[in-house]
Structures are given as C-alpha cells and as structure tokens.
C-alpha positions in Angstrom: -83.5 -179.0 -91.3 -86.9 -179.0 -91.5 -89.4 -176.7 -90.4 -90.6 -179.5 -88.2 -86.7 -180.4 -86.5 -86.8 -176.5 -85.9 -89.9 -176.1 -84.6 -88.3 -178.8 -81.6 -85.7 -177.6 -81.1 -87.3 -174.4 -80.0 -89.6 -176.5 -78.9 -87.0 -178.4 -75.8 -85.6 -174.5 -75.3 -88.4 -172.8 -74.3 -89.2 -176.1 -71.6 -86.1 -175.8 -71.1 -86.0 -172.0 -70.4 -89.1 -172.6 -68.2 -87.9 -175.1 -66.3 -84.4 -173.3 -65.2 -86.9 -170.3 -64.1 -89.1 -173.0 -62.0 -85.7 -174.5 -60.5 -84.7 -170.2 -59.6 -87.5 -170.0 -58.3 -87.7 -172.7 -55.8 -84.3 -172.4 -55.1 -85.0 -168.8 -54.0 -87.9 -170.1 -51.7 -85.1 -172.6 -50.3 -82.9 -169.9 -49.4 -85.2 -167.6 -47.7 -87.0 -170.4 -45.8 -83.0 -171.0 -44.7 -82.3 -167.3 -43.8 -85.3 -167.2 -42.0 -84.8 -170.3 -39.1 -81.7 -168.7 -38.7 -82.6 -165.1 -37.9 -85.6 -166.9 -35.4 -82.6 -169.3 -34.0 -80.4 -166.3 -33.5 -83.3 -164.0 -31.8 -84.3 -166.7 -29.9 -80.8 -167.5 -28.2 -80.0 -163.7 -27.7 -83.3 -162.7 -26.2 -84.3 -160.6 -29.1 -87.9 -161.1 -30.8 -88.6 -160.9 -34.6 -92.2 -160.4 -35.7 -93.0 -160.2 -39.3 -94.7 -156.9 -40.8 -94.0 -154.6 -37.5 -96.1 -151.7 -37.3 -93.1 -149.5 -37.8 -93.3 -145.6 -39.4 -89.2 -145.4 -40.7 -90.4 -145.3 -44.0 -90.7 -141.6 -43.9 -86.4 -141.5 -43.7 -86.2 -144.5 -46.5 -84.8 -144.2 -49.6 -88.1 -144.7 -51.6 -90.3 -144.4 -48.9 -92.1 -147.4 -49.4 -94.8 -147.6 -46.3 -94.8 -151.4 -47.0 -91.6 -151.6 -47.4 -89.8 -152.8 -44.0 -91.3 -156.5 -44.1 -89.1 -158.4 -40.8 -88.0 -156.9 -37.1 -85.3 -158.5 -35.1 -85.7 -156.6 -31.5 -83.9 -157.2 -28.3 -81.5 -156.2 -25.6 -78.0 -155.6 -26.5 -74.7 -153.3 -24.9 -77.4 -152.1 -22.2 -79.9 -150.5 -24.8 -82.4 -151.9 -27.1 -82.3 -152.3 -30.4 -83.3 -152.8 -34.2 -82.6 -154.7 -37.6 -85.0 -154.9 -40.2 -85.4 -156.3 -43.6 -86.4 -153.2 -45.8 -87.1 -153.1 -49.9 -88.5 -150.5 -52.4 -89.0 -150.9 -55.8 -88.2 -148.4 -58.9 -89.6 -148.5 -62.0 -88.3 -146.5 -65.1 -89.9 -145.9 -68.7 -87.6 -146.0 -71.6 -88.4 -145.1 -75.6 -86.8 -146.5 -78.6 -87.2 -145.4 -82.0 -88.9 -148.9 -83.9 -87.4 -148.1 -86.9 -90.7 -146.9 -88.9 -91.0 -144.1 -87.8 -93.1 -144.5 -84.6 -92.1 -145.3 -80.7 -92.1 -148.7 -78.3 -92.7 -147.4 -74.7 -91.4 -150.2 -72.2 -90.4 -150.0 -68.7 -88.2 -151.5 -66.2 -88.6 -152.2 -62.7 -85.2 -152.9 -60.2 -86.0 -153.6 -56.4 -83.4 -152.7 -53.5 -82.8 -153.8 -51.0 -81.6 -152.7 -47.3 -80.7 -153.4 -43.9 -82.5 -150.7 -41.4 -80.7 -150.5 -37.9 -82.4 -149.3 -35.2 -81.2 -148.2 -31.5 -83.5 -146.7 -29.2 -83.2 -143.9 -26.8 -84.5 -143.3 -23.3 -85.8 -139.9 -24.4 -87.4 -138.2 -27.9 -86.2 -136.1 -30.1 -87.9 -133.8 -32.8 -86.4 -135.1 -36.1 -82.4 -134.6 -36.8 -79.9 -136.0 -37.9 -76.4 -136.4 -40.0 -75.8 -137.0 -43.6 -73.2 -136.3 -46.3 -73.5 -133.6 -48.5 -73.2 -135.7 -51.4 -76.6 -138.0 -50.5 -78.2 -134.3 -49.9 -77.2 -133.0 -53.0 -78.4 -136.3 -55.3 -82.0 -137.2 -53.6 -82.0 -136.2 -49.7 -82.7 -132.6 -49.9 -86.8 -134.1 -50.4 -86.3 -136.8 -47.7 -83.6 -134.9 -44.6 -84.5 -130.9 -45.9 -81.6 -128.7 -46.7 -79.1 -129.7 -44.0 -77.6 -126.7 -41.7 -73.5 -126.5 -40.8 -72.2 -126.5 -37.7 -69.1 -124.2 -37.8 -66.8 -127.0 -37.9 -64.3 -126.4 -41.1 -63.8 -130.5 -41.4 -67.2 -131.7 -41.1 -69.2 -128.7 -42.1 -67.9 -129.5 -45.9 -68.5 -133.5 -46.4 -71.4 -133.4 -43.5 -75.1 -131.2 -43.0 -77.0 -131.5 -39.8 -80.6 -132.3 -40.8 -83.5 -131.4 -38.6 -84.6 -129.3 -35.7 -80.8 -129.9 -33.1 -81.8 -126.9 -31.0 -84.8 -128.2 -30.4 -83.5 -131.6 -29.3 -82.3 -133.0 -26.0 -79.4 -134.7 -27.4 -76.3 -132.1 -28.1 -74.4 -132.8 -31.6 -71.0 -132.6 -30.2 -67.5 -131.9 -30.6 -66.4 -135.6 -29.9 -69.3 -137.1 -32.6 -68.5 -133.8 -34.7 -64.9 -135.9 -34.8 -66.1 -139.2 -35.1 -68.3 -138.4 -38.5 -64.8 -136.6 -40.0 -63.0 -140.2 -39.8 -65.0 -142.0 -40.5 -66.0 -143.8 -37.3 -69.8 -142.8 -37.5 -72.5 -144.1 -40.2 -75.7 -141.4 -41.5 -78.1 -141.7 -39.3 -81.4 -140.1 -38.4 -83.0 -139.8 -35.4 -87.4 -139.4 -34.9 -88.7 -139.6 -31.1 -86.7 -142.0 -29.5 -85.5 -143.9 -32.9 -81.8 -143.6 -33.6 -81.5 -144.6 -37.2 -79.4 -145.4 -40.1 -79.3 -148.8 -42.9 -76.8 -150.2 -45.6 -77.7 -151.5 -48.8 -78.8 -155.2 -49.1 -80.6 -157.9 -47.0 -79.7 -159.3 -43.4 -77.9 -162.4 -44.0 -75.8 -163.4 -41.6 -77.8 -163.1 -38.4 -74.2 -163.3 -36.6 -73.4 -159.7 -37.8 -75.7 -157.7 -36.6 -74.1 -156.9 -33.4 -70.9 -155.2 -35.5 -73.5 -154.1 -38.3 -74.2 -152.0 -35.1 -71.3 -151.3 -33.4 -71.0 -147.4 -35.1 -74.4 -146.9 -34.8 -74.0 -147.6 -30.8 -71.6 -145.5 -30.6 -73.3 -142.1 -31.9 -75.9 -143.5 -29.5 -73.2 -142.7 -27.3 -71.9 -139.8 -28.0 -75.2 -138.4 -28.3 -76.4 -139.4 -24.6 -72.9 -138.9 -22.7 -72.7 -142.6 -22.2 -69.6 -144.5 -21.6 -69.4 -147.2 -23.8 -70.6 -151.1 -21.6 -68.1 -153.7 -21.9 -68.1 -156.1 -24.7 -69.5 -152.7 -26.9 -67.3 -151.8 -30.1 
C-alpha cells in the first residue's frame, strides 16, 4: 500500500472516530433530556418541585465538597414529611509520571467525575452537626469530612460505626433502636445539620419512580430520631 493510500485510510479512520464521538455526545444529550422530562413529569404528578442549581449548603457534607456540585434538586411531601432528592458530582484529577525512555519524565493528568444521588429528609427541629458513619469511611477519607467520631458503649455498634458531631447538644437522641437498625443494616450512614437529615448513594437518579424506595431507609432514621411512628404506606 503506497503512502497516498495509507494517508487516505488514516483520514477515513479519523473521520469515523470523530463521527462516533459526535454521535455519542448527541445520544448523551438526548438521554439527559429524556431523564429531565421524566423527573419533571414525576414531580408534577406528586406535588414536588424541580429546581436547577438550588441554593443549598449540602456539599460540605458530601464527598469532594464541591460547592457547585448540586445541580438539580426535587423537593416535596412524602409520608408526612418534606424530602429532597438531588444530583451531585465532583471531579477528581490525578497526575501521573512515566519515564519517556530517554532519561526524562512525562507527566499526564486524568480526570474522573463521580456522580451521587443526594437524599434528604427535612426534620422539624434544627440540630447541631450530628451523624453516624461506618468506621471504614472514617478511616479512609471521612475524618476530614465528618470529624474523628466517638463511641457509645454499644459493643456491636462501636465495632462498625462511629458517632460524629455533637450528640450531647442535639435535640435528637441516638436511641437503642436506632443503633440496632445500623447494626442490622437497616439504616444508612447519615449526617444531620440544621433540619437537613442527609445521606447519599453513588450514581445519578435515573428512574424517578425509585424515589420513595431510595428514601425509605432514611425515613426510618428520621422516625427513630424523632420518635414518630411510621405512617401508612411507609416501608
């Protein structure tokens, strides 16, 4: 194959790659548009509101602490309380160094965007910062985010979890039933600041019909903190 033919083949390959990239971007935009339409439809049908770039301070309690990371939030009534579900993301950039084979070093960067679904139950009374986090989370990166944590004297609970924040100053008691729910895996890791009881789960919210399911275990925490009996239909 001569140089002209090789050049032509390479040109076609470049064109094909560019076309695939353009198609991929278009498909991604279409999926996002369809997702937002589904979220709008669900919110309208259930008396919720959808807000772009909501003015919330949740990022301080989320991985990455991205102040602009909450890009969309749905808020409305569910099981006798107000709740919110939001999109959150942050981008992590890593730098790598490799030998160029000639005694020098080549540096490169790689960025990864992490997406989360933020789940919030809004309580009636405000509280100082308080939460329950797995020990593994605190050992890896959570000490800077959540604080050092403390124990409660419950052997099973203290083995796997730490209480963070100011439990003595909160109007909400960490009852034996709440500790048992954590030990049994029936309660998620959570933090509470002001009236916002919050947890998060990896990945973006795709199916709005899953919202009650996603919020179910956090409502259990809210009920155990406040002493309220779950309402009809609540898991």
